[in-house]
N, CA, C and O atoms as CSV, one atom per row, in Angstrom:
chain,resi,resn,atom,element,x,y,z
A,1,UNK,N,N,-13.383,1.779,6.634
A,1,UNK,CA,C,-12.015,1.559,6.225
A,1,UNK,C,C,-11.748,0.089,5.955
A,1,UNK,O,O,-10.883,-0.252,5.149
A,2,UNK,N,N,-12.477,-0.769,6.617
A,2,UNK,CA,C,-12.342,-2.204,6.354
A,2,UNK,C,C,-12.815,-2.538,4.937
A,2,UNK,O,O,-12.211,-3.371,4.263
A,3,UNK,N,N,-13.882,-1.897,4.490
A,3,UNK,CA,C,-14.445,-2.187,3.176
A,3,UNK,C,C,-13.533,-1.762,2.028
A,3,UNK,O,O,-13.606,-2.339,0.943
A,4,UNK,N,N,-12.683,-0.771,2.246
A,4,UNK,CA,C,-11.742,-0.354,1.204
A,4,UNK,C,C,-10.782,-1.484,0.845
A,4,UNK,O,O,-10.230,-1.517,-0.255
A,5,UNK,N,N,-10.589,-2.411,1.784
A,5,UNK,CA,C,-9.666,-3.530,1.568
A,5,UNK,C,C,-10.413,-4.836,1.355
A,5,UNK,O,O,-10.067,-5.612,0.464
A,6,UNK,N,N,-11.421,-5.080,2.154
A,6,UNK,CA,C,-12.104,-6.375,2.154
A,6,UNK,C,C,-13.496,-6.346,1.519
A,6,UNK,O,O,-14.230,-7.327,1.631
A,7,UNK,N,N,-13.880,-5.255,0.856
A,7,UNK,CA,C,-15.233,-5.095,0.349
A,7,UNK,C,C,-15.543,-5.792,-0.961
A,7,UNK,O,O,-16.666,-5.679,-1.453
A,8,UNK,N,N,-14.605,-6.501,-1.540
A,8,UNK,CA,C,-14.877,-7.216,-2.785
A,8,UNK,C,C,-14.203,-6.580,-3.978
A,8,UNK,O,O,-13.251,-5.812,-3.836
A,9,UNK,N,N,-14.709,-6.908,-5.162
A,9,UNK,CA,C,-14.066,-6.525,-6.429
A,9,UNK,C,C,-13.904,-5.017,-6.592
A,9,UNK,O,O,-12.944,-4.584,-7.230
A,10,UNK,N,N,-14.786,-4.215,-6.051
A,10,UNK,CA,C,-14.704,-2.775,-6.216
A,10,UNK,C,C,-13.869,-2.065,-5.167
A,10,UNK,O,O,-13.775,-0.837,-5.174
A,11,UNK,N,N,-13.266,-2.818,-4.271
A,11,UNK,CA,C,-12.470,-2.224,-3.201
A,11,UNK,C,C,-11.196,-1.602,-3.765
A,11,UNK,O,O,-10.488,-2.225,-4.556
A,12,UNK,N,N,-10.912,-0.376,-3.354
A,12,UNK,CA,C,-9.769,0.339,-3.913
A,12,UNK,C,C,-8.434,-0.181,-3.408
A,12,UNK,O,O,-7.411,0.041,-4.056
A,13,UNK,N,N,-8.411,-0.863,-2.277
A,13,UNK,CA,C,-7.139,-1.292,-1.684
A,13,UNK,C,C,-7.057,-2.801,-1.461
A,13,UNK,O,O,-6.457,-3.250,-0.485
A,14,UNK,N,N,-7.646,-3.572,-2.344
A,14,UNK,CA,C,-7.615,-5.029,-2.192
A,14,UNK,C,C,-6.190,-5.573,-2.100
A,14,UNK,O,O,-5.954,-6.596,-1.456
A,15,UNK,N,N,-5.253,-4.898,-2.734
A,15,UNK,CA,C,-3.861,-5.346,-2.717
A,15,UNK,C,C,-3.269,-5.335,-1.304
A,15,UNK,O,O,-2.244,-5.972,-1.062
A,16,UNK,N,N,-3.896,-4.629,-0.385
A,16,UNK,CA,C,-3.393,-4.537,0.987
A,16,UNK,C,C,-3.846,-5.697,1.871
A,16,UNK,O,O,-3.475,-5.746,3.044
A,17,UNK,N,N,-4.626,-6.617,1.349
A,17,UNK,CA,C,-5.096,-7.733,2.156
A,17,UNK,C,C,-3.923,-8.571,2.659
A,17,UNK,O,O,-3.009,-8.910,1.907
A,18,UNK,N,N,-3.972,-8.891,3.941
A,18,UNK,CA,C,-2.950,-9.718,4.583
A,18,UNK,C,C,-3.637,-10.983,5.088
A,18,UNK,O,O,-4.597,-10.886,5.853
A,19,UNK,N,N,-3.177,-12.160,4.686
A,19,UNK,CA,C,-3.808,-13.393,5.158
A,19,UNK,C,C,-3.822,-13.465,6.694
A,19,UNK,O,O,-2.782,-13.341,7.340
A,20,UNK,N,N,-5.003,-13.665,7.256
A,20,UNK,CA,C,-5.144,-13.821,8.691
A,20,UNK,C,C,-5.178,-12.539,9.498
A,20,UNK,O,O,-5.262,-12.590,10.725
A,21,UNK,N,N,-5.114,-11.378,8.836
A,21,UNK,CA,C,-5.124,-10.091,9.538
A,21,UNK,C,C,-6.215,-9.209,8.941
A,21,UNK,O,O,-6.246,-8.995,7.730
A,22,UNK,N,N,-7.105,-8.700,9.781
A,22,UNK,CA,C,-8.115,-7.764,9.305
A,22,UNK,C,C,-7.533,-6.367,9.372
A,22,UNK,O,O,-7.540,-5.720,10.419
A,23,UNK,N,N,-7.030,-5.915,8.234
A,23,UNK,CA,C,-6.433,-4.588,8.109
A,23,UNK,C,C,-7.510,-3.622,7.624
A,23,UNK,O,O,-8.358,-3.991,6.812
A,24,UNK,N,N,-7.475,-2.397,8.117
A,24,UNK,CA,C,-8.407,-1.353,7.696
A,24,UNK,C,C,-7.592,-0.191,7.156
A,24,UNK,O,O,-6.572,0.174,7.740
A,25,UNK,N,N,-8.027,0.393,6.051
A,25,UNK,CA,C,-7.257,1.482,5.476
A,25,UNK,C,C,-8.035,2.292,4.467
A,25,UNK,O,O,-9.183,1.988,4.144
A,26,UNK,N,N,-7.388,3.324,3.980
A,26,UNK,CA,C,-8.001,4.218,2.991
A,26,UNK,C,C,-6.939,4.692,2.014
A,26,UNK,O,O,-5.878,5.171,2.415
A,27,UNK,N,N,-7.234,4.554,0.730
A,27,UNK,CA,C,-6.336,5.045,-0.309
A,27,UNK,C,C,-6.590,6.518,-0.575
A,27,UNK,O,O,-7.658,7.048,-0.271
A,28,UNK,N,N,-5.593,7.161,-1.144
A,28,UNK,CA,C,-5.741,8.544,-1.551
A,28,UNK,C,C,-4.757,8.863,-2.658
A,28,UNK,O,O,-3.746,8.183,-2.837
A,29,UNK,N,N,-5.076,9.912,-3.394
A,29,UNK,CA,C,-4.203,10.391,-4.464
A,29,UNK,C,C,-4.109,11.898,-4.356
A,29,UNK,O,O,-5.129,12.588,-4.339
A,30,UNK,N,N,-2.888,12.415,-4.284
A,30,UNK,CA,C,-2.678,13.856,-4.245
A,30,UNK,C,C,-2.210,14.314,-5.612
A,30,UNK,O,O,-1.207,13.823,-6.131
A,31,UNK,N,N,-2.936,15.255,-6.195
A,31,UNK,CA,C,-2.575,15.753,-7.517
A,31,UNK,C,C,-1.230,16.462,-7.475
A,31,UNK,O,O,-0.899,17.139,-6.501
A,32,UNK,N,N,-0.468,16.297,-8.536
A,32,UNK,CA,C,0.851,16.899,-8.647
A,32,UNK,C,C,0.944,17.584,-10.009
A,32,UNK,O,O,0.990,16.900,-11.031
A,33,UNK,N,N,0.972,18.906,-10.049
A,33,UNK,CA,C,1.018,19.611,-11.337
A,33,UNK,C,C,2.373,19.488,-12.049
A,33,UNK,O,O,2.513,19.921,-13.193
A,34,UNK,N,N,3.354,18.908,-11.384
A,34,UNK,CA,C,4.703,18.823,-11.946
A,34,UNK,C,C,5.079,17.425,-12.422
A,34,UNK,O,O,6.211,17.212,-12.857
A,35,UNK,N,N,4.171,16.486,-12.351
A,35,UNK,CA,C,4.487,15.109,-12.767
A,35,UNK,C,C,3.392,14.159,-12.301
A,35,UNK,O,O,2.236,14.549,-12.138
A,36,UNK,N,N,3.780,12.910,-12.090
A,36,UNK,CA,C,2.814,11.905,-11.635
A,36,UNK,C,C,2.248,12.294,-10.271
A,36,UNK,O,O,2.933,12.904,-9.450
A,37,UNK,N,N,0.992,11.933,-10.046
A,37,UNK,CA,C,0.353,12.196,-8.765
A,37,UNK,C,C,1.044,11.398,-7.657
A,37,UNK,O,O,1.837,10.495,-7.923
A,38,UNK,N,N,0.726,11.753,-6.410
A,38,UNK,CA,C,1.331,11.096,-5.257
A,38,UNK,C,C,0.377,10.053,-4.684
A,38,UNK,O,O,-0.836,10.261,-4.651
A,39,UNK,N,N,0.925,8.946,-4.240
A,39,UNK,CA,C,0.176,7.802,-3.713
A,39,UNK,C,C,0.097,7.905,-2.189
A,39,UNK,O,O,1.113,8.085,-1.518
A,40,UNK,N,N,-1.118,7.790,-1.650
A,40,UNK,CA,C,-1.327,7.917,-0.208
A,40,UNK,C,C,-2.126,6.721,0.305
A,40,UNK,O,O,-3.060,6.251,-0.344
A,41,UNK,N,N,-1.738,6.247,1.473
A,41,UNK,CA,C,-2.510,5.182,2.132
A,41,UNK,C,C,-2.323,5.300,3.627
A,41,UNK,O,O,-1.199,5.437,4.111
A,42,UNK,N,N,-3.425,5.247,4.364
A,42,UNK,CA,C,-3.373,5.184,5.819
A,42,UNK,C,C,-4.062,3.900,6.250
A,42,UNK,O,O,-5.058,3.491,5.652
A,43,UNK,N,N,-3.534,3.268,7.286
A,43,UNK,CA,C,-4.095,1.979,7.696
A,43,UNK,C,C,-3.782,1.686,9.159
A,43,UNK,O,O,-2.874,2.265,9.756
A,44,UNK,N,N,-4.573,0.761,9.715
A,44,UNK,CA,C,-4.289,0.229,11.034
A,44,UNK,C,C,-4.686,-1.242,11.057
A,44,UNK,O,O,-5.493,-1.688,10.242
A,45,UNK,N,N,-4.117,-1.987,11.990
A,45,UNK,CA,C,-4.419,-3.412,12.098
A,45,UNK,C,C,-3.963,-3.912,13.469
A,45,UNK,O,O,-3.097,-3.315,14.108
A,46,UNK,N,N,-4.556,-5.005,13.900
A,46,UNK,CA,C,-5.795,-5.585,13.394
A,46,UNK,C,C,-6.998,-4.686,13.706
A,46,UNK,O,O,-6.924,-3.776,14.532
A,47,UNK,N,N,-8.091,-4.969,13.025
A,47,UNK,CA,C,-9.284,-4.124,13.155
A,47,UNK,C,C,-9.710,-3.977,14.613
A,47,UNK,O,O,-9.917,-2.866,15.100
A,48,UNK,N,N,-9.836,-5.096,15.293
A,48,UNK,CA,C,-10.201,-5.079,16.706
A,48,UNK,C,C,-8.898,-5.103,17.511
A,48,UNK,O,O,-8.059,-5.981,17.308
A,49,UNK,N,N,-8.730,-4.154,18.410
A,49,UNK,CA,C,-7.519,-4.043,19.224
A,49,UNK,C,C,-6.274,-3.779,18.368
A,49,UNK,O,O,-5.349,-4.591,18.363
A,50,UNK,N,N,-6.242,-2.650,17.643
A,50,UNK,CA,C,-5.114,-2.337,16.764
A,50,UNK,C,C,-3.776,-2.293,17.507
A,50,UNK,O,O,-3.684,-1.826,18.643
A,51,UNK,N,N,-2.751,-2.794,16.828
A,51,UNK,CA,C,-1.390,-2.814,17.353
A,51,UNK,C,C,-0.462,-1.868,16.580
A,51,UNK,O,O,0.610,-1.505,17.065
A,52,UNK,N,N,-0.886,-1.475,15.371
A,52,UNK,CA,C,-0.045,-0.635,14.526
A,52,UNK,C,C,-0.919,0.255,13.637
A,52,UNK,O,O,-1.984,-0.156,13.177
A,53,UNK,N,N,-0.447,1.466,13.410
A,53,UNK,CA,C,-1.058,2.388,12.447
A,53,UNK,C,C,0.058,2.908,11.561
A,53,UNK,O,O,1.161,3.183,12.034
A,54,UNK,N,N,-0.233,3.043,10.260
A,54,UNK,CA,C,0.777,3.450,9.287
A,54,UNK,C,C,0.165,4.489,8.353
A,54,UNK,O,O,-0.985,4.366,7.933
A,55,UNK,N,N,0.951,5.511,8.036
A,55,UNK,CA,C,0.588,6.478,7.008
A,55,UNK,C,C,1.713,6.489,5.987
A,55,UNK,O,O,2.870,6.710,6.342
A,56,UNK,N,N,1.385,6.254,4.731
A,56,UNK,CA,C,2.388,6.185,3.673
A,56,UNK,C,C,2.050,7.209,2.595
A,56,UNK,O,O,0.912,7.297,2.135
A,57,UNK,N,N,3.065,7.980,2.202
A,57,UNK,CA,C,2.937,8.996,1.156
A,57,UNK,C,C,4.101,8.779,0.197
A,57,UNK,O,O,5.259,8.932,0.584
A,58,UNK,N,N,3.804,8.425,-1.040
A,58,UNK,CA,C,4.850,8.117,-2.011
A,58,UNK,C,C,4.791,9.153,-3.134
A,58,UNK,O,O,3.843,9.181,-3.918
A,59,UNK,N,N,5.814,10.000,-3.198
A,59,UNK,CA,C,5.854,11.015,-4.244
A,59,UNK,C,C,5.932,10.352,-5.612
A,59,UNK,O,O,6.691,9.404,-5.815
A,60,UNK,N,N,5.137,10.863,-6.546
A,60,UNK,CA,C,5.069,10.357,-7.927
A,60,UNK,C,C,4.624,8.900,-7.991
A,60,UNK,O,O,4.908,8.209,-8.969
A,61,UNK,N,N,3.934,8.432,-6.967
A,61,UNK,CA,C,3.500,7.039,-6.902
A,61,UNK,C,C,2.149,6.767,-7.529
A,61,UNK,O,O,1.630,5.658,-7.405
A,62,UNK,N,N,1.571,7.736,-8.191
A,62,UNK,CA,C,0.258,7.672,-8.861
A,62,UNK,C,C,-0.854,7.412,-7.846
A,62,UNK,O,O,-1.009,8.196,-6.909
A,63,UNK,N,N,-1.615,6.363,-7.997
A,63,UNK,CA,C,-2.790,6.120,-7.153
A,63,UNK,C,C,-2.396,5.486,-5.814
A,63,UNK,O,O,-1.331,4.881,-5.691
A,64,UNK,N,N,-3.271,5.634,-4.817
A,64,UNK,CA,C,-3.007,5.073,-3.493
A,64,UNK,C,C,-2.771,3.586,-3.485
A,64,UNK,O,O,-1.963,3.090,-2.699
A,65,UNK,N,N,-3.462,2.863,-4.346
A,65,UNK,CA,C,-3.310,1.404,-4.397
A,65,UNK,C,C,-2.068,0.966,-5.160
A,65,UNK,O,O,-1.697,-0.207,-5.103
A,66,UNK,N,N,-1.417,1.880,-5.873
A,66,UNK,CA,C,-0.254,1.504,-6.672
A,66,UNK,C,C,0.977,1.271,-5.803
A,66,UNK,O,O,1.654,0.254,-5.957
A,67,UNK,N,N,1.273,2.189,-4.900
A,67,UNK,CA,C,2.435,2.051,-4.024
A,67,UNK,C,C,2.093,2.208,-2.550
A,67,UNK,O,O,2.600,1.449,-1.724
A,68,UNK,N,N,1.254,3.164,-2.198
A,68,UNK,CA,C,0.948,3.422,-0.792
A,68,UNK,C,C,0.368,2.216,-0.072
A,68,UNK,O,O,0.845,1.846,1.000
A,69,UNK,N,N,-0.650,1.604,-0.649
A,69,UNK,CA,C,-1.302,0.456,-0.008
A,69,UNK,C,C,-0.377,-0.751,0.116
A,69,UNK,O,O,-0.294,-1.339,1.194
A,70,UNK,N,N,0.321,-1.141,-0.951
A,70,UNK,CA,C,1.212,-2.291,-0.804
A,70,UNK,C,C,2.330,-2.061,0.222
A,70,UNK,O,O,2.630,-2.946,1.023
A,71,UNK,N,N,2.941,-0.882,0.194
A,71,UNK,CA,C,4.019,-0.592,1.141
A,71,UNK,C,C,3.490,-0.627,2.580
A,71,UNK,O,O,4.109,-1.237,3.452
A,72,UNK,N,N,2.370,0.014,2.826
A,72,UNK,CA,C,1.792,0.022,4.169
A,72,UNK,C,C,1.472,-1.391,4.640
A,72,UNK,O,O,1.771,-1.756,5.777
A,73,UNK,N,N,0.867,-2.179,3.766
A,73,UNK,CA,C,0.481,-3.529,4.185
A,73,UNK,C,C,1.701,-4.401,4.451
A,73,UNK,O,O,1.662,-5.255,5.337
A,74,UNK,N,N,2.778,-4.206,3.707
A,74,UNK,CA,C,4.001,-4.963,3.963
A,74,UNK,C,C,4.604,-4.576,5.311
A,74,UNK,O,O,5.080,-5.439,6.048
A,75,UNK,N,N,4.585,-3.291,5.634
A,75,UNK,CA,C,5.081,-2.828,6.934
A,75,UNK,C,C,4.249,-3.447,8.055
A,75,UNK,O,O,4.793,-3.961,9.032
A,76,UNK,N,N,2.939,-3.394,7.905
A,76,UNK,CA,C,2.040,-3.949,8.920
A,76,UNK,C,C,2.255,-5.448,9.069
A,76,UNK,O,O,2.350,-5.956,10.186
A,77,UNK,N,N,2.333,-6.151,7.955
A,77,UNK,CA,C,2.495,-7.603,7.983
A,77,UNK,C,C,3.811,-8.000,8.656
A,77,UNK,O,O,3.846,-8.911,9.483
A,78,UNK,N,N,4.878,-7.314,8.296
A,78,UNK,CA,C,6.187,-7.609,8.884
A,78,UNK,C,C,6.169,-7.337,10.385
A,78,UNK,O,O,6.739,-8.102,11.163
A,79,UNK,N,N,5.518,-6.251,10.794
A,79,UNK,CA,C,5.431,-5.916,12.212
A,79,UNK,C,C,4.622,-6.954,12.994
A,79,UNK,O,O,5.055,-7.414,14.050
A,80,UNK,N,N,3.464,-7.316,12.481
A,80,UNK,CA,C,2.573,-8.236,13.199
A,80,UNK,C,C,3.016,-9.691,13.098
A,80,UNK,O,O,2.953,-10.422,14.086
A,81,UNK,N,N,3.460,-10.120,11.928
A,81,UNK,CA,C,3.750,-11.539,11.687
A,81,UNK,C,C,5.242,-11.875,11.634
A,81,UNK,O,O,5.619,-13.046,11.589
A,82,UNK,N,N,6.077,-10.852,11.639
A,82,UNK,CA,C,7.532,-11.013,11.582
A,82,UNK,C,C,8.050,-11.519,10.240
A,82,UNK,O,O,9.256,-11.702,10.075
A,83,UNK,N,N,7.164,-11.746,9.288
A,83,UNK,CA,C,7.560,-12.192,7.951
A,83,UNK,C,C,6.449,-11.898,6.962
A,83,UNK,O,O,5.307,-11.640,7.343
A,84,UNK,N,N,6.804,-11.943,5.679
A,84,UNK,CA,C,5.831,-11.737,4.603
A,84,UNK,C,C,5.339,-13.100,4.146
A,84,UNK,O,O,6.140,-13.992,3.867
A,85,UNK,N,N,4.033,-13.262,4.069
A,85,UNK,CA,C,3.423,-14.533,3.646
A,85,UNK,C,C,3.880,-14.891,2.239
A,85,UNK,O,O,4.050,-14.012,1.395
A,86,UNK,N,N,4.075,-16.160,1.990
A,86,UNK,CA,C,4.584,-16.626,0.684
A,86,UNK,C,C,3.721,-16.169,-0.491
A,86,UNK,O,O,4.235,-15.983,-1.595
A,87,UNK,N,N,2.426,-15.986,-0.271
A,87,UNK,CA,C,1.546,-15.555,-1.365
A,87,UNK,C,C,1.695,-14.065,-1.667
A,87,UNK,O,O,1.151,-13.576,-2.657
A,88,UNK,N,N,2.428,-13.344,-0.822
A,88,UNK,CA,C,2.595,-11.898,-1.015
A,88,UNK,C,C,4.040,-11.514,-1.336
A,88,UNK,O,O,4.366,-10.328,-1.386
A,89,UNK,N,N,4.897,-12.492,-1.551
A,89,UNK,CA,C,6.292,-12.215,-1.881
A,89,UNK,C,C,6.417,-11.395,-3.171
A,89,UNK,O,O,7.331,-10.582,-3.302
A,90,UNK,N,N,5.505,-11.608,-4.115
A,90,UNK,CA,C,5.551,-10.860,-5.373
A,90,UNK,C,C,5.318,-9.369,-5.141
A,90,UNK,O,O,5.887,-8.533,-5.843
A,91,UNK,N,N,4.475,-9.033,-4.148
A,91,UNK,CA,C,4.233,-7.626,-3.824
A,91,UNK,C,C,5.498,-7.021,-3.225
A,91,UNK,O,O,5.904,-5.917,-3.588
A,92,UNK,N,N,6.107,-7.749,-2.315
A,92,UNK,CA,C,7.350,-7.279,-1.722
A,92,UNK,C,C,8.411,-7.037,-2.798
A,92,UNK,O,O,9.095,-6.014,-2.783
A,93,UNK,N,N,8.542,-7.978,-3.724
A,93,UNK,CA,C,9.554,-7.833,-4.775
A,93,UNK,C,C,9.232,-6.664,-5.701
A,93,UNK,O,O,10.137,-5.947,-6.127
A,94,UNK,N,N,7.957,-6.467,-6.015
A,94,UNK,CA,C,7.552,-5.333,-6.857
A,94,UNK,C,C,7.907,-4.007,-6.202
A,94,UNK,O,O,8.353,-3.082,-6.881
A,95,UNK,N,N,7.717,-3.902,-4.894
A,95,UNK,CA,C,8.049,-2.670,-4.190
A,95,UNK,C,C,9.565,-2.469,-4.136
A,95,UNK,O,O,10.044,-1.345,-4.282
A,96,UNK,N,N,10.315,-3.540,-3.929
A,96,UNK,CA,C,11.772,-3.450,-3.888
A,96,UNK,C,C,12.350,-3.055,-5.241
A,96,UNK,O,O,13.355,-2.346,-5.304
A,97,UNK,N,N,11.732,-3.501,-6.308
A,97,UNK,CA,C,12.218,-3.229,-7.664
A,97,UNK,C,C,11.788,-1.865,-8.203
A,97,UNK,O,O,12.322,-1.408,-9.213
A,98,UNK,N,N,10.842,-1.218,-7.551
A,98,UNK,CA,C,10.319,0.071,-8.028
A,98,UNK,C,C,11.408,1.138,-7.999
A,98,UNK,O,O,12.217,1.196,-7.073
A,99,UNK,N,N,11.412,1.977,-9.026
A,99,UNK,CA,C,12.354,3.096,-9.106
A,99,UNK,C,C,11.593,4.310,-9.614
A,99,UNK,O,O,11.563,4.576,-10.815
A,100,UNK,N,N,10.984,5.039,-8.700
A,100,UNK,CA,C,10.174,6.190,-9.076
A,100,UNK,C,C,11.015,7.431,-9.336
A,100,UNK,O,O,10.529,8.392,-9.931
A,101,UNK,N,N,12.248,7.423,-8.907
A,101,UNK,CA,C,13.120,8.569,-9.134
A,101,UNK,C,C,13.612,8.603,-10.571
A,101,UNK,O,O,13.600,9.655,-11.211
A,102,UNK,N,N,14.038,7.477,-11.071
A,102,UNK,CA,C,14.655,7.409,-12.409
A,102,UNK,C,C,13.694,6.958,-13.496
A,102,UNK,O,O,14.098,6.795,-14.647
A,103,UNK,N,N,12.434,6.756,-13.149
A,103,UNK,CA,C,11.455,6.212,-14.089
A,103,UNK,C,C,11.340,7.050,-15.369
A,103,UNK,O,O,11.268,6.486,-16.461
A,104,UNK,N,N,11.321,8.357,-15.259
A,104,UNK,CA,C,11.118,9.233,-16.415
A,104,UNK,C,C,12.391,9.485,-17.218
A,104,UNK,O,O,12.308,9.968,-18.347
A,105,UNK,N,N,13.559,9.174,-16.672
A,105,UNK,CA,C,14.808,9.428,-17.377
A,105,UNK,C,C,14.921,8.637,-18.680
A,105,UNK,O,O,15.566,9.079,-19.631
A,106,UNK,N,N,14.288,7.462,-18.713
A,106,UNK,CA,C,14.365,6.643,-19.944
A,106,UNK,C,C,13.536,7.249,-21.067
A,106,UNK,O,O,13.704,6.886,-22.231
A,107,UNK,N,N,12.632,8.181,-20.719
A,107,UNK,CA,C,11.792,8.813,-21.730
A,107,UNK,C,C,12.407,10.070,-22.317
A,107,UNK,O,O,11.836,10.654,-23.238
A,108,UNK,N,N,13.558,10.507,-21.810
A,108,UNK,CA,C,14.189,11.747,-22.289
A,108,UNK,C,C,14.854,11.539,-23.638
A,108,UNK,O,O,15.432,12.474,-24.192
């Protein structure tokens, strides 16, 4: 689970990296025959002596790394560090700005 985040360029959840925290997790995608697939991510941190575990399931969130991983890592980071690192503020803002409910209405 550590390699899914910290394993290098091919890691599916690199976006979940938190500076100074060894987070471990796994992305997932649940097929949805009625629209966009669902985004799944499970994680715990820190790797040694975990203090928090999170499971995130985002309906219509597409791949696990699209919404599940960033949301989970922000929750973990806020819990462990009490704040979001300045280099990850863009991820926080992207999650706050996301609108998966009304996304398809503009295409009607």
